[in-house]
C-alpha positions in Angstrom: 104.8 76.1 107.4 105.0 74.3 104.0 104.1 77.5 102.2 106.7 79.4 104.1 109.4 76.9 103.2 108.4 77.1 99.5 108.7 80.9 99.4 112.0 80.8 101.2 113.4 78.4 98.7 112.1 80.4 95.7 113.6 83.6 97.2 117.1 82.2 96.6 116.5 81.6 92.8 113.9 84.1 91.6 111.7 87.0 92.4 109.6 86.4 95.6 106.3 84.7 95.0 103.7 87.3 96.0 100.3 85.9 96.9 97.1 88.0 97.3 93.4 87.2 97.5 93.0 87.5 93.8 96.4 87.6 92.1 99.3 85.1 92.2 102.6 86.5 90.9 104.8 83.9 89.2 108.6 84.2 89.0 109.7 84.9 85.5 113.2 83.3 85.8 115.4 81.3 88.0 119.0 80.2 88.4 120.0 76.9 87.0 121.1 75.3 90.2 118.5 73.2 92.1 116.1 73.7 89.2 114.0 70.6 90.1 113.3 72.1 93.6 112.3 75.3 92.0 110.0 73.6 89.5 108.3 71.6 92.3 107.7 74.8 94.3 106.6 76.6 91.2 104.0 73.9 90.3 102.8 73.6 93.9 102.1 77.3 93.8 100.4 77.1 90.5 97.5 74.7 91.4 99.8 71.9 92.5 100.1 70.2 89.1 102.8 67.8 88.2 105.3 68.7 85.4 105.4 66.9 82.0 106.7 63.3 82.1 110.3 63.2 81.0 109.5 60.2 78.8 106.3 60.5 76.8 103.9 57.6 76.2 103.1 58.7 72.7 104.1 61.1 70.0 100.8 62.9 70.7 101.9 63.6 74.3 105.3 64.8 73.1 103.7 67.1 70.5 101.3 68.7 73.0 104.2 69.3 75.4 106.3 70.9 72.7 103.5 73.2 71.6 102.8 74.3 75.1 106.4 75.1 76.0 106.0 78.1 78.3 109.2 80.1 78.0 107.4 82.9 76.3 104.2 82.7 78.3 101.8 80.3 79.9 99.7 78.0 77.7 96.7 76.0 79.0 94.9 73.3 77.0 92.1 70.8 77.6 90.2 68.6 75.2 87.6 65.9 75.6 86.1 63.3 73.2 82.4 63.9 73.9 81.4 60.3 73.1 84.0 58.6 75.4 84.9 61.3 77.9 88.6 60.7 77.0 90.4 63.8 78.2 93.9 65.3 77.7 95.2 68.5 79.2 98.2 70.7 79.7 98.0 73.0 82.7 94.3 72.2 82.5 93.8 73.1 86.2 95.5 76.4 86.0 93.6 79.7 85.8 93.7 81.8 82.6 91.8 85.0 81.7 88.5 84.0 80.1 88.2 87.3 78.2 85.2 86.8 75.8 85.0 83.0 76.2 83.0 83.8 79.3 80.1 84.8 77.0 79.1 81.2 76.5 78.2 81.0 80.2 76.4 84.3 80.1 74.3 83.0 77.3 73.6 79.8 79.2 72.5 81.8 82.3 70.1 83.9 80.2 68.6 80.8 78.5 68.0 79.2 81.9 65.9 82.3 82.6 64.0 81.7 79.4 63.2 78.1 80.5 62.1 79.5 83.9 59.8 82.0 82.0 61.5 85.0 83.5 61.9 86.4 80.0 61.8 85.1 76.4 64.0 85.2 73.4 61.9 88.0 72.0 62.2 90.1 75.2 63.9 93.4 74.4 66.9 94.8 76.3 69.0 97.9 75.5 72.6 97.6 74.4 74.9 98.8 77.2 77.4 101.1 75.5 80.6 101.9 77.3 81.2 105.6 78.2 84.8 106.7 78.1 86.4 106.8 81.5 89.9 106.5 82.9 91.2 103.0 83.8 90.4 102.0 87.4 88.7 105.4 88.0 85.5 103.7 89.3 84.7 100.2 90.5 82.3 99.8 87.5 82.8 101.4 84.2 80.0 103.8 83.2 77.7 102.7 80.4 74.7 104.2 78.7 71.6 102.5 77.2 71.6 102.2 73.5 69.3 100.6 71.0 66.9 98.0 72.3 67.1 94.6 70.7 65.5 91.2 71.1 67.4 88.7 73.3 67.9 86.3 70.4 69.6 89.1 68.4 71.8 90.0 71.4 72.9 86.4 71.8 73.8 86.3 68.1 75.8 89.4 68.3 77.5 88.4 71.5 78.7 85.0 70.2 79.2 85.5 66.5 80.8 89.0 66.7 81.8 89.2 70.3 79.8 92.4 70.8 80.5 93.8 74.2 77.5 96.1 74.4 75.2 93.1 73.6 77.0 91.0 76.3 76.6 93.7 78.9 72.9 94.0 78.0 72.4 90.3 78.7 74.6 90.4 81.8 72.6 93.2 83.2 69.3 91.3 82.4 70.4 88.2 84.4 71.6 90.2 87.4 75.3 90.8 86.8 78.4 88.7 87.2 77.3 87.0 90.4 74.2 85.5 88.6 76.5 83.8 86.1 78.7 82.5 88.9 75.6 81.2 90.6 74.6 79.4 87.4 78.1 77.9 87.1 77.9 76.6 90.7 74.5 75.0 90.1 75.9 73.4 87.0 78.7 71.9 89.1 81.4 74.0 87.3 84.2 75.1 89.7 87.3 77.0 88.8 85.2 79.6 87.0 84.4 83.1 88.0 83.2 86.4 86.5 84.0 89.5 88.5 83.3 92.4 86.1 81.0 93.4 83.3 82.7 93.6 79.9 82.9 97.4 79.9 84.9 97.4 83.1 87.0 94.4 82.1 88.1 96.1 78.8 88.5 99.5 80.4 90.9 98.2 83.1 92.7 95.7 80.9 96.5 95.8 80.9 97.2 96.1 84.7 98.4 92.5 84.9 100.5 90.5 82.4 98.8 87.0 82.2 102.0 85.5 80.7 103.7 85.8 84.1 100.9 86.5 86.6 97.8 84.5 87.5 94.9 86.9 88.2 91.9 85.0 89.5 89.5 87.7 88.5 87.4 86.8 85.4 89.3 83.5 85.0 88.6 79.9 84.5 90.7 76.7 83.9 90.8 75.0 80.5 89.2 71.9 82.2 86.4 74.0 83.5 85.7 75.3 80.1 85.7 71.8 78.6 83.2 70.8 81.3 81.0 73.8 80.3 81.2 72.8 76.6 80.6 69.1 77.4 77.5 69.9 79.5 76.0 72.1 76.8 76.6 69.6 74.1 75.0 66.8 76.1 72.0 68.9 77.1 72.8 68.6 80.7 71.5 72.1 81.7 69.4 73.4 78.8 66.6 72.0 76.6 67.9 71.0 73.1 66.3 74.1 71.4 68.0 76.5 73.8 71.3 74.6 73.7 71.2 74.9 69.9 70.8 78.7 70.2 74.3 78.8 71.7 75.9 76.1 69.6 74.3 77.4 66.4 75.7 80.9 67.1 79.1 79.4 67.8 79.0 77.6 64.4 78.5 81.0 62.9 81.3 82.7 64.8 82.9 85.4 62.7 86.0 86.0 64.9 89.1 83.9 65.3 89.6 82.6 61.7 93.3 82.1 62.5 92.6 80.2 65.6 90.9 76.7 66.1 89.5 76.5 62.5 92.7 77.7 60.7 94.5 74.4 60.2 91.7 71.9 60.5 90.6 69.8 57.5 88.0 71.6 55.3 85.4 68.9 56.1 85.7 69.4 59.9 83.0 71.5 61.5 83.7 74.0 64.3 81.5 75.8 66.8 83.7 78.1 68.8 84.0 81.3 70.8 87.2 83.4 71.0 88.6 85.7 73.6 91.3 88.4 73.5 92.7 90.8 76.1 96.2 92.2 76.8 98.8 89.6 76.0 96.4 86.8 75.9 94.4 85.0 73.1 92.0 82.1 73.5 89.5 79.9 71.7 87.1 77.3 73.0 84.6 75.2 71.2 83.5 71.9 69.7 85.1 70.3 66.7 83.3 67.6 64.7 85.2 65.1 62.5 83.6 64.0 59.2 82.7 60.7 60.9 80.7 62.6 63.5 83.2 62.5 66.5 82.8 65.6 68.6 85.7 67.0 70.6 85.5 69.8 73.1 88.6 72.0 73.1 89.7 74.9 75.3 93.0 76.7 74.5 94.4 79.7 76.3 97.7 81.2 75.2 99.5 84.1 76.8 102.7 86.0 75.7 104.5 84.5 72.6 105.5 88.0 71.4 102.5 88.9 69.4 98.8 88.2 68.9 99.6 86.5 65.6 102.0 84.2 67.3 99.4 83.3 69.9 96.8 82.6 67.2 99.2 80.5 65.3 99.9 78.4 68.5 96.1 78.0 69.0 95.7 76.7 65.5 98.7 74.3 65.9 97.3 72.9 69.1 93.8 72.5 67.7 95.2 70.5 64.8 97.4 68.4 67.0 94.4 67.6 69.2 92.2 66.8 66.2 94.8 64.5 64.7 95.5 62.9 68.1 91.9 61.9 68.7 91.4 60.9 65.0 94.4 58.6 65.2 93.4 57.1 68.5 96.7 58.4 70.0 94.9 60.4 72.8 95.1 58.6 76.1 92.7 58.6 79.1 93.4 61.6 81.3 95.6 62.8 82.0 98.4 63.3 79.6 101.3 65.7 78.9 100.8 67.6 82.2 103.3 70.3 82.8 
């Protein structure tokens, strides 16, 4: 009954809110009257988060809220001080396309198998090279086996250069998307799911605009990604030497120079993994201050008119988070919710 009343109200101001098993359509605009009612219904539909406080408790809160203003596309952010657990987020519990940021979890799943002696870092697997096919023509995009490489080389390519054939090689080795989802469940990470291999994800990309539509396929929340980063950093799921395989590759990441690292001080260290699909750009990782403070960060930006604009926004948010924690302005969760 409550859901029906919400949809009935929304119908008077905006496009109807269409819900399906995997996709939530978000109204792009609304009339000015009764805006507070619309906002409440909108947020209830989008994971029931409260909107930003009208009066901010700090300039840090206000800056985050301004940088995540969503008139040109949804923006989700979460960050955690890994020594104190102090967390801030904006739309932190809302789903965003993971794109290639999911590759961190794929690496963790494979390395769990190494620790279980199912395979080793020197085990060889063939690259899975995508074969051209029409979008949505088959449930799974066709691939063909390419050069065989050691697992440690595949992980390096997957993380540092975001190689899709290397990713699908490791994904096939662990048993496909469901194996990664099973690992996430065992790790206690909810609000995370992989539905397709990378070849299929890329081939069928563009059907949904993430700036205005929430597609639960191949998605996660910023808070879930921060949980993933936090657990890896703390050695919660992997032995230190295997954790360092992932974090070391993230430190050597070649993609996303205009994203998290772009505006940080030169003496800050960054280990990160980027993601890009149609109308969405993302970057997740760990930032270390010169004093050794480690901050996990997950930033997902949609819309904004261009990829360059999205990357600029990621860089601005990363710097605001860095400065907020460094100054002590960050507050215990949660802050600047919208």
